[in-house]
C-alpha positions in Angstrom: 0.0 0.0 0.0 1.4 3.4 -0.9 1.6 6.3 1.6 -1.3 8.1 -0.1 -3.4 4.9 0.0 -2.6 4.5 3.7 -3.9 8.0 4.4 -7.1 7.4 2.4 -7.7 4.2 4.3 -7.3 5.9 7.6 -9.7 8.7 6.6 -12.3 6.2 5.5 -12.1 4.5 8.8 -12.8 7.7 10.8 -15.3 7.0 13.6 -16.8 9.9 15.4 -17.8 10.3 19.1 -20.2 12.6 20.8 -19.4 16.3 20.3 -18.6 18.7 23.1 -19.1 22.5 23.0 -17.6 25.2 25.1 -18.5 28.8 24.2 -18.1 29.1 20.4 -15.7 26.1 20.0 -17.0 22.6 19.3 -15.0 19.4 19.3 -16.2 16.2 17.7 -13.8 13.4 18.8 -12.3 10.8 16.4 -12.2 7.4 18.0 -9.8 4.5 17.3 -10.4 0.8 17.6 -8.0 0.4 20.5 -5.7 2.3 22.8 -2.4 1.4 21.2 1.1 2.4 22.3 3.3 4.6 20.2 6.8 3.4 19.3 8.1 7.0 19.5 8.3 9.7 22.2 6.9 13.2 22.0 9.1 16.3 21.9 8.2 17.2 25.5 9.2 13.8 26.7 12.5 13.8 24.7 13.6 17.3 25.9 12.5 16.7 29.5 14.5 13.5 29.7 17.5 14.7 27.9 16.9 12.3 25.0 17.0 15.1 22.5 18.0 18.7 22.0 17.2 21.4 19.5 19.7 24.0 18.5 20.3 26.7 15.8 21.7 25.1 12.6 25.1 26.6 13.3 26.7 29.5 15.3 25.3 32.1 12.9 21.9 30.6 12.8 19.3 30.4 10.0 15.7 31.6 10.4 14.2 28.7 8.3 16.1 25.7 9.8 17.0 24.1 13.1 18.8 20.9 14.2 17.1 18.2 16.2 19.7 16.0 17.8 18.2 12.7 19.1 20.3 11.0 21.6 17.8 8.4 22.8 16.9 5.0 21.3 13.4 6.0 20.3 12.4 8.4 17.4 10.9 11.8 18.5 7.6 13.1 17.2 7.5 16.9 16.5 4.1 18.1 15.3 3.2 20.8 12.7 3.0 24.2 14.3 4.7 23.1 17.6 6.4 26.2 19.1 10.0 26.1 20.1 11.2 28.8 22.6 14.7 30.3 23.0 18.0 30.4 21.1 18.0 33.4 18.7 14.2 33.6 18.2 11.1 31.5 18.7 10.1 29.3 15.9 7.3 26.9 14.9 7.7 23.7 13.0 6.6 23.8 9.3 5.3 20.2 9.3 5.1 17.0 11.4 8.4 15.1 11.6 9.5 11.8 13.1 13.1 12.5 13.9 15.1 9.2 13.8 16.7 7.8 16.9 20.4 8.5 17.6 20.7 10.9 14.6 20.7 14.6 13.8 17.9 15.9 11.6 17.6 19.4 10.0 14.0 20.5 10.3 12.2 23.4 8.5 10.7 26.1 10.7 9.1 29.6 10.6 9.9 32.5 12.9 7.2 33.7 15.2 9.2 36.4 17.0 10.1 39.0 14.4 11.7 41.5 16.7 14.5 39.3 18.1 17.7 37.8 16.7 19.7 37.5 19.9 20.7 34.2 21.6 19.0 33.8 25.0 19.9 30.2 25.4 22.0 27.5 23.7 19.1 25.4 22.7 15.3 25.4 22.5 12.6 24.4 24.9 9.1 23.4 23.9 6.1 25.4 24.7 2.6 24.3 25.8 1.0 25.3 22.5 1.1 25.1 18.7 0.7 28.0 16.3 -2.8 29.3 16.1 -4.9 27.3 13.7 -5.5 30.1 11.1 -1.7 30.5 10.9 -1.1 26.8 10.6 -3.7 26.5 7.8 -2.1 29.2 5.7 1.4 27.9 6.4 0.4 24.4 5.4 -0.7 25.6 1.9 2.5 27.6 1.6 4.7 24.7 2.5 2.8 22.4 0.1 3.3 24.9 -2.8 7.0 25.3 -1.9 7.5 21.5 -1.8 5.6 21.0 -5.1 7.4 23.7 -7.1 10.9 23.9 -5.5 11.3 20.8 -3.4 11.6 22.9 -0.2 9.4 23.0 2.9 9.4 26.8 3.4 6.6 29.1 4.4 6.0 32.7 3.4 7.7 34.3 6.3 6.3 37.7 5.7 2.8 36.3 5.8 3.5 34.4 9.0 4.6 37.7 10.7 1.6 39.6 9.2 -0.9 37.1 10.6 0.7 37.3 14.0 0.6 41.1 13.9 -3.0 41.2 12.9 -4.2 38.8 15.5 -2.1 40.3 18.2 -3.6 43.7 17.5 -7.2 42.3 17.7 -6.3 40.6 21.0 -4.5 43.7 22.3 -1.4 41.5 22.9 1.7 43.4 22.0 5.3 42.5 23.0 8.7 44.1 22.6 9.8 41.4 20.1 6.4 40.9 18.4 6.3 37.3 19.7 3.3 35.1 19.0 3.5 33.8 22.6 2.2 37.2 23.8 -1.3 36.6 22.5 -1.5 33.2 24.2 -0.3 34.7 27.4 -2.8 37.6 27.1 -5.8 35.3 27.0 -4.2 32.5 28.9 -6.9 32.0 31.5 -9.6 31.8 28.8 -7.6 29.3 26.8 -7.1 27.1 29.8 -10.9 27.0 30.3 -11.2 25.6 26.8 -8.5 22.9 27.4 -10.3 21.8 30.6 -13.6 21.6 28.7 -12.3 19.1 26.2 -11.1 16.1 28.2 -9.8 13.3 26.0 -12.1 10.2 25.8 -11.1 6.6 26.0 -9.6 5.5 22.6 -9.8 9.1 21.3 -7.1 9.6 18.6 -8.1 13.0 17.3 -10.8 15.5 16.7 -12.7 17.8 14.3 -13.0 21.4 15.5 -15.7 23.9 14.7 -15.9 27.6 15.6 -19.4 29.1 15.5 -20.6 25.9 13.7 -18.0 26.3 10.9 -15.3 23.7 10.5 -11.8 24.9 11.2 -9.6 21.8 11.5 -9.1 18.1 11.8 -6.3 16.3 13.8 -5.7 12.6 13.7 -3.0 10.5 15.4 -2.1 6.8 15.3 -2.6 6.3 19.1 -4.9 7.5 21.9 -1.8 8.0 24.1 -0.4 10.5 21.6 -3.7 12.4 21.6 -3.7 12.6 25.4 -0.2 14.0 25.4 -0.6 16.5 22.7 -4.3 17.5 22.7 -3.9 20.4 25.1 -1.3 22.0 22.7 -3.7 21.7 19.8 -6.8 22.8 21.6 -5.0 26.0 22.6 -4.3 26.5 18.9 -8.0 26.4 18.1 -9.1 28.2 21.3 -7.1 31.3 20.6 -8.8 31.5 17.2 -12.2 31.0 18.9 -11.5 33.8 21.4 -10.4 36.0 18.5 -13.6 35.3 16.6 -16.0 36.1 19.3 -18.2 38.8 17.9 -16.7 38.5 14.4 -18.2 36.8 11.3 -16.7 33.4 10.6 -15.9 32.6 7.0 -18.4 30.2 5.4 -17.4 26.7 4.4 -19.1 24.2 2.2 -18.0 21.4 4.6 -21.1 20.9 6.6 -20.2 18.1 9.1 -17.2 16.0 10.3 -18.0 13.1 7.9 -18.0 15.5 4.9 -14.8 17.0 6.2 -13.1 13.6 6.1 -14.5 12.9 2.6 -13.1 16.2 1.3 -9.6 15.0 2.2 -10.2 11.7 0.3 -11.4 13.6 -2.8 -8.5 16.1 -2.9 -5.4 15.8 -5.2 -2.5 14.1 -3.3 1.2 14.1 -3.7 3.8 12.1 -1.7 7.4 13.2 -0.9 10.1 11.7 1.2 9.7 13.1 4.7 12.3 15.3 6.5 12.8 12.4 9.0 11.3 8.9 8.8 8.5 8.0 6.4 6.6 9.9 3.7 5.1 13.4 3.7 1.7 13.3 1.9 0.1 16.6 0.9 -3.5 17.2 -0.2 -4.7 20.2 -2.1 -8.3 20.9 -3.1 -10.7 23.7 -3.6 -12.3 23.1 -0.2 -9.4 21.7 1.9 -5.7 21.6 2.5 -4.2 18.7 4.4 -0.8 17.0 5.2 0.0 13.7 6.7 3.1 12.0 8.0 3.1 8.3 7.1 5.7 6.1 8.7 6.1 2.5 9.9 3.1 1.5 7.8 0.6 3.9 9.3 -0.6 7.5 9.5 1.3 9.0 12.5 -0.4 12.4 12.2 -2.8 14.0 9.8 -3.9 17.7 9.9 -6.5 19.2 7.6 -8.0 22.7 7.3 -10.8 24.2 5.2 -9.4 26.7 2.6 -12.1 29.2 3.8 -10.4 29.9 7.1 -7.2 30.9 5.5 
């Protein structure tokens, strides 16, 4: 089975649980057949236990790339949009990567702190959040276009900064270095309420998210344990958008419910590329949806999808 077929098969098997709503954000859980145990560790686990470190590419640094040095015997999962704090400036990952054990992997990133290029630490620490969903959606389409036309996994850095500036202004969340983290800190108490409202269910492996009854994203992992460990980071990504959209009109989408959302992925044009770490990077582009999946070890490790309308 090809990597693309593996993704399509996983999408067709999506089974939905009972939805939960908190304020203007709705989560419909995606349920797996069994709990399962991942054969990798998350970035938080790897950094916390000294099994990995993340540094600038070299002493001079490069905005668009970092080094992940895995010292442990298990590969490390880094997810699309995961924020890295420190070194010369804060970054987010441009895609999901399974960094191989006992190897160094160069990973593509985008800057989310435009006002700093000054080392504050040798390496990076992870943050409790991912890039806000609207930003991740736009970045995904940019990376897909870059990969298809030039073979690179780069974003439109100016657009990344512009979206941070616009959202920060709406949330009245400025910082001396124009850091994305400031907006999450500004509405931190509100975001934590969203996280507490969406407790992971037994065998939950992902979710479809809606803001004001409009779909805004889908996340799917290969194991319930992975969802439990990473769900709070992803919920914060959607929650800050939900808070930002309170009182604002939400863009309309032709994707009416979670089942149609999944079907839109299956009907989109797909391309497969060698991943930055282990496995294959499968990208989907359509008129309604943009999606990307990491396929490794014979299964979908992580799939993210966003309606084009929210971008």
